[in-house]
N, C-alpha and C positions, 0 to 999 in steps of 0.2 A: 223438136218432136211435138206434135199437137196433142191435145188432151185425149183424143180417141186412140192414138197410137200409144200414148203413155199407159192408158188403161189396158190395152191389148198386151203390151210388153209385160206388165205386172202379172197378168193372168197366165200368159205363156210360161213365164219364168217360175211359176208355182206348180206346174204340172208336167208329168212325164209325157214324152221324152224330151220336151222342149227345154226343161231345166238342165239338161245335159249339154246344151249347146253353148258356144262362146258368147260373151256379152254382145259383141258387135253383130253377130249373126241374129241374135234375138231381136236387137233393135231394128235390123233390116226387115225381118219377118213381120214385126209389129206394124211397120209402115205399109206392108203389102197385103196383109190378111184382109179378107172381106168379112164383114159382119152381116149375117143373114138372120132374119126373124121368121119363125113359123108359128102359125096358130095351132091350137090343140086340134088334133085330128088330121093335120096336113100330112101327106105322104112326101117325105123328103127324097127317098130313093125307092124304086120298086124293083122287084125281081125282073131281070132281063134288061134293065135300063142301063144306058151308057153313063159312066161316072168319070168326072175329071176333077174331083175335089176331095181333099181330106177335111173331115169335119171334127171340130173340137167343141163339145157342148159347153156353153158358157152359163146359160140359165135354162131351167126346165128339165124335161125328161123325154126320152125316146124309147120306143119298144122295137125290138128286132123280130121280124116275122118271117117264117119259112114258107114252104109250100102249104097251100090250104089255110093260110093265116095262122099256122101253129106258132105259138109264142116261143121264141128261143131265149131271149134275154131282155132285160130292161137296163137302159143306160142313163146315167145321171150326169151332173155337173163334173167336168174334168175328164169324162170318157171320150174316146175317139171312135170314129167309124169312117168307112169309105176306103181305108188303106188296103183292105183285102182285094178289092176290085182293081185298085190302082196298081197293085203288085202282080195282078194276074193279067186278064185280057181286057180290063177296063169295063167289064159288064158285072153288075151287081148280082150276087147269088141270093141275096135276101132283100126283104123290104124293111125300110126304116120309117116309122111314123111317129110324129110328136104326140105325146099323150097329155101335154099341157103346153101353154105358150112357151116357146123355146127359142133361145138365141144361140147361134153357133159362129165360131170363128172358122173361116174356110180358107184353105191354102190350095192354090191351083196346082195342077198336076206337074207343070214344068218346075215350079219352085220346090214342090215336094220331092221330085226325083233328084234334083240338085242337092238338097239337104241329105236325102237318104243315101245317095251314093258317095257323099263326101265324109259323113260322120258315122263311124262304126257303132257308136253308142246309140244313135238314132235308129240305125239299121237293125241292131240286135233287138231293140224293144218291139219293132213292128214286123220283123221277118217272120214269114209263115214257117211251120215245121218242114224240115227237109223230107222229100218223098221217102216213105218207108220208115221214118223215124219212130213212129208209134207202133210199128209192126216189124216182125222179122228180127233179124240180128241187129244188135247194137254194136257200135264201134268200140274198140278197146280204149279205155281211158286210164291215164296215169292218176294215182291218188291226188297229186297236187293240182291236177286239172279239173277235178270234180267238185263243183260247188256243193253238191249233195253231201259229200264227205266233209268238206270244210265246215259247213254249217253245224255238223254234228260234233265238231271238235273244238272250235274256237269260242272264246267268251264273247258275250254280247258287246262288251266294251270295245272290242277290237274293230267294230264297224261303226262306232260313233265318229262322225266326221268333224264335229265342232262342239264347243260348249253351248248349252241351251241358252236361248234368249228369253229373259224374264220381264215381267211387268207387274205392277201393283194392281190389286183388285179395284182400287179407287181411280185408276187412270181412265181417261175417256177413250171411247172407241176411235176417235180421230188420232189420239196419241198412239194407240195400238197399231192402226193402219200405217202411220208414219214410221213407226219402229220396224214393222215387218218389211216395209219397202226399203228402208235404209239398210237393214241387215240381210235383205234378200232371203227371207225365211217365210214359210207358209204357216207357222204356228208360234205361239208364245206360251210359256209356262206362267201361270198367274201365281205369284208368291206373296204371302203375307209374312213379312220378315223372312225367316228361313223355312217356312212351312208351305208346302205345295197345296194350293187351294183349288186349282182347276187348270184348264187349258182352253185357249181360244185359237181358232184356225181361220184361214181365209174363207173357208166355207161358212163359218159362223158369221163372219162379217156380211156375207152375201145373204144367207138365209134368215138370220136373226136380226139383222139391222136394215139392210137395203130392202129386202123383200117385204118386211113388216112396216116400213115407213118410219123406223126409229131415227132420231137425229144423231149426228156424230158426237153430240155432247153427252150421250148416255154413257154409263160407266161399264167397265169390263165385267165386273161382278154380275151384272144383270144379263149378260149374253154368253158367258163362258160355260163350258161343260164342267160341272163340279165333280170332284172326286173321280178323276179319269182313271181308266185302267192303267196299272203300272206293274213293274216287275222288279224283283231284286237284282242287284247289279251282278250277282254271281251266276246268273243263268247263262246258258249257251245261246249263241245266235239262232240256233234251230228253235229253241223254246220261244224266243221272241217272235220269230217269223210265224210260227204256228199260232201263237196267241193273236197276232195281228190279223192273220188270215181268218181264224175262227170268228173274231169279233168285228171284222170288216172295218178296222180302224187304220189310219195312216200315220199316226204319231203315237209313240209310247215312251213315257218317262222311265228311266232306270233309277232305282232308289238304293241307297246304302243306309238301311234302317229308315230313318225319317228324313234323310238328307238326299236331295236330288244329285245324282252322280252323272247324269247324261240324258240325252234324248235321242231315240232312234226314229227315223222317218222312213217311209217307203222309198224316198230318194236315196238314202244310205244303202238300202237293200238292193235296189236296182243297180246302183253304181258299183256295188261290190260283187254281186252274184248274177250269173247269166242264166243258170237253171237251178231249180229247186223243187223237190217233191211237195214243198209246202205251198207252192203256187197252185198245185193240183188241189190241195185242200181248199184254197180260196175259190177255185173254180167250182168245187163241189157245192159250196155254200151259195153259189149263184145259180145253180141248176133249178129250173122251173118245174121240171117233171121227171118221172122215172126214166123216160127215154134219154133225157139229157144225162142223168146219172149213169145210165148204162154205158153211154159213150165215154164218159170220163173213167168209169170203172174198168173199161176194157184196156186201159193203159197200164193197169196195175202190174201185169206180168212183165211188160216192157220196163217199168220202173225197177222191178226186181233185177232184171238183167243188167240194167245200167249200174245199179249199186254194186252188184257182184263184180262187174268189170272194173269198177273203180276201187276194188279192194276194201270196201267198207266192211266193218266188223259185222258178224252175224247179229250181235246184240243191237247194233244201230239199224241194220236192215229190218230186223223184226219190229223195232220201234216205228220206223218210217211207214212200213206197210200197214201196221196196226193203226197208226194215226189216220191214215187214209181210210181204212175200214171204219174206224170210229166216226169219222166225219160223214161217211155215207149213211151210217145208222142215224146220226143226229139230224142230218138233212131230211131223211125220210120221215122222221118224227115231226120236224117243222112242217113239212108238206102235209102230213096227216092232220096236224092241228089246224092248218089253213083250210083243209077240206071239211073236217068234222066240227071245227070250233075249238075254243080253249077247253082244257080239261076241267071237269066239274070239281075235282078234288086233286090233292097233291099225289104225284106218282114219280117213280124212277124207273127208267128203262135200263135193265142190267144185261150185261153180256158175260159169257164165261169162256173157258178154254183158252186157246192161244191168243185170241183177240184181247181178252181180259188181261192176260199176262204180258201183252205187248211183244208177242213172239210169233206173229203170223208170218207165213212165207208168201204164199199167193192166195188166190181165192180158195175158200174151204166151205164146209157146211156151216150153217149158222147155229149158234147156241145163245139163246136169250130168254129173258123172263121179265115179268112186270111186277114191281113192288108197289102196292097201293097203300095209301094211308088208311088208318083204322076207321075213317069216316065212310069207307066204302060200303055201299048197299047195293046188292045185286039188282034189285028191282029198279032202282033209280040210275045206277051207273054202269050196269053190266053191258048193255048194248054199246055204249060209247067205247069202252075199253076193248071189247071184242072186235069192234070195227077198226079201232086204232091198231091193235095187234095184227089183224089180218092185213091191213094196208102195208105195214112195215115189213112183215115177214114175206108177203107176196112180192113187195118191192125188192127186198134183199135177194130173193130167189131170181127175180128178173135181171138183176145187175150182176149176178155171178156167185152169190153166196147161197148155195142150194139149201133146200129144207133139210133139217137135221133128221137123219134116219131114225134116231131114237125119240123124236118128237120133243126134244128139249127146246121148246119155243113158247113164246107168249101166247100163241094161238091155242095152245093146250091149256085148258082151264086150270090144270094142276099147277102150272107155273105162272099163273096170273091171279095173285092172291094178295090180301092185305097184310100188313106187318104182323099182326097177331098170329096169322096162319103160318107165315114164314118162320116165326119163332117156334111154333110147334113142330115144324119140319125139323129144324136144327135140334130141338130137344130130343126128338126121336132118334135122329142120326147119331147124336153124341152120347145120349144116355143109354140107348139100346142098340148098340152097333151090331150090324150083321154084315159079314164079309161081302155077300153078293150085292146087298143094297148099297153098301159104301162104294163098291166098284162103279156102280151106275150113277151115284150122286156126288162123286169126287169133284165134278165140274162146278158144283155150287160152293165149293170151298175156294174157288178162284174168281169170285164175282167182282165185277167192276161196273161202276155207273158211267154210262155214256151220255145220258140225257135225263133231265128232270130234276127232282128235288134232292139236293145233296144231303141235307140234314136227315131226311127220311132214310136214305141209304146208310149214312153214318151211324144211325141208331141200330140198324140191323147188323152192320159190320161190327160195331162195338160189342153187341150182344154175342155174336158168333165167336169173336176172338177170345172174349173172356170165358165163355162156356167151354170152348175147345181146349183152352190152356189148362184147365183144372181137372180134366178127366183122363186119368192115366190108362184106364181100360180102353178108352177110345183111341189113345195114342198107339197102343199095341195093335189094335185092329187096323188102324191106318197104316202102320208100319208093315203089317202082314200083306195088306193090299199093295203097298208100294213095291213089294218084292216079287210081285207076280210077273213082272217083265224084267228079264235078265239081259245084260249085254251079250252079244253073240260071239262069245269067246270060249273055246274049248280048253281042256286041261293043259294042252301043250301050246297054248296061245295061238291056236288055229281058229280061223273064222268059222262060226257055225252059220251056214248059209240057209236061206229059205229054200224049202224043197216042195214047191207047189206051183203048178200051172205056169202062167205067163211070167211069173217073177222067180222062177226056178233059178237057183245058184246066184242069188243076190243077197245083199245086206239090207235089212229093213231099218233105215236110220231114224225112223220115227219111233215105232214101238219098241225097238231094241236099242235105240241110241239116245234120243232126247227124252223120251217118256220116263225111263228109269231115273233120270236126273231130276226132272220136274216133280216126280213122285216123292223122291227123297227130300227135296227142298220143301215140298208141301208139308211133310210130316214135321220137319224141324220148325217150320213157321207156326203150325197149329199148336205144337207142344210148347212153344215159347212166347206166344202172344204177339207174333210178328205180323204187322198189318199189310205190308206190300205183298202183291201176288206175283210180280215178276220173278222168275227163277233166280237170276243173278242177284237181285236185290235181297231175296230171301236168304240165300247162302251167305252173303256178306253180312246181313244182320245177325244170322245165327253165329257167325264167327265173332262178331262184336260182343254178343251176349255170352260167349264162351261155350255155347252148345256144340260148336264145331271147332276143331283146332285150326290154326292158321293154315297149315299145310293141307289139311283135309278140304277146307273151304276153297283154297286156291286151286287145288287139283281138280275139284269138281267144276269150278267156274271155267278153268282152262279146257277141261274135257268137253263141257257143254258148248263152249265157243268153237272148238275144233270140229266136233261132230256136226254141229249146225252149219259150219262153213262148208264142209264136204257135201252135206245135203243140199245147201243152196247152190253150190257150183253145179251139182248134178242137175238140179231143176232148171238153172239158167241154160245149161247145155241143151236140155230137152226143149225149152222154149225157143231157143235159136233154131232148132231143127223142126219147129212146128209140131212138137209132140206134147201131149198133155203131161204136165209135170207130175212126178210121183216121188216116193221116198225110197225106192228100191235101187240100190247102187251095185252094179256088178264090180267085184274086186278088180277085174281087169281094167276098169276105168281109172284106177288109182296108180300112182307111181309107187315105187318101192318105199320111198321115205314116207309117203302118205299112209301106206298100209302099216308101217311101223308105228307111226304116231297114233293111228286109229286104234291099234291094239293097246298102246299105252293108255289111251283115253278110256277104253273099255275096262282095262285092268284097274284104273283109278276108281271107276264107278263101282266095280265089284268089291273093292276094298271098303268103301264107305257103306255099301249095302251090308257087308258083314258086320261092320261096327254098329249099324242101325239094328240089325237082327239081335246082336248081343245085348244092346241097351234095352230093347223092348222084349227080350226073351222070345224072339221069333226065329224059327228055323229057316235059313235062307234056301236051303235045297230040299226042304221037306216036301 
């Protein structure tokens, strides 16, 4: 094999989906690929042009343009294009233009189809979605067949395919390249004795050595990424994939305290999983505009159907759907900063309600606020943050998260304030509680930071947690408010049905089902200095502190899970029938055993509500 083919083979073996192919196939491909060079500004493919090549970017960058030259995406080293048209009618639906001098490895159509049809792993990576996959009904999935469910249950260590390959920081770049080639890996962990110092990847060798003209005798310390993103070994595979998608990284070390316990690469993830909601998160962070975000966001209801069909728990479904919503918020803020420039002062974008609690089901109205540092000056900073808030709130509305009817949004100046003002809000709510005011401000006791300065949010959160914990009168008022919504269960364990308009003779599983439990969990959290806002985590923490008995906490957690599951199945059924999902479930939809369990769940909630009322001397039925 000549030098050119050797270089091609090394590059192919380090990138998806070629790294999934047998060694002999890779060697054959390397001898047959064509290397093409394009100058900055060259059109590689244009809309309507015939295409007979698969392109793998080796150096440089390419932009993807739609009709009217609208920017769809930007591709970099290691990215593929051309396969969409090869798998369709051979005509490109988009334009591809180099935005800097670019080199591509090109595989002709005949060889591409031969590989595609022979190797399922290659086919999986490049196959387009099946018709209707993102719309309409989803196929029923067994739990063991769903990667979405597997990710949410297995530890990250289960997807580590091999021990990490390490190198000393004083080794030369040549030695690093030789080691990567010999071990067939695309990254090395840089270790000083047993301490992780950094990471070096094949991309670093290209962009920080070859592209800058450094010699092969320079040392690894000078070109590595210091202090790489890492995660504790006890995290789930889901957490790892979410972090990699958010951070746009391809390699992540797993740590057991200060010791390296393994390395996860995107190769491991692709090898193990065929579908995952976290690939949607990665796609969100690549969206260039609101239209692109709207396209991705439109898949949210279908993701809910898929997870329900896969028998994922309601807790995990809420987390997945909320993580996608959080990513949409964060990406809109990134786009806003690109448009208006970097923030002049520190800020944190906060969300409330079900998104903050990681309990969203499908699209809902938006609840958000802006926390600004105390450097905020209206004259100097007001226009910037008003524009940023408007951009994000309008964007959320455009992608499916409609404006909050109560105007709990950052575009409302009341909820766009510096830290000192937010503290005065909580002072008033806690020190001078009023039932009606608390009912409308409960959402702010479930705040969560989705973007911006975490230390700023931590200061406000710490202030709220401590202030709320020590005020018993506030606890009593919160308990009274928490009991405004009762489970729909009569004295003889008969369902109390809605009697109103289009939802007549149904069970409202939101206001009469999940809300009573989230309200109870909030009271226990605020009264005991519990920081998490997720309902299940609050109840488990209350049990751990002894504020709730083991049986009481367990019954509430189980009731919350069961009621939420019935609600989600109802919504998935509506989505499959192209009906706007809601929370109103006709009892006739339920089986006899489901009705029994639902009554048991409601009874468990009423028992805890009675205990809450006695503790805070509040009349449950007054």
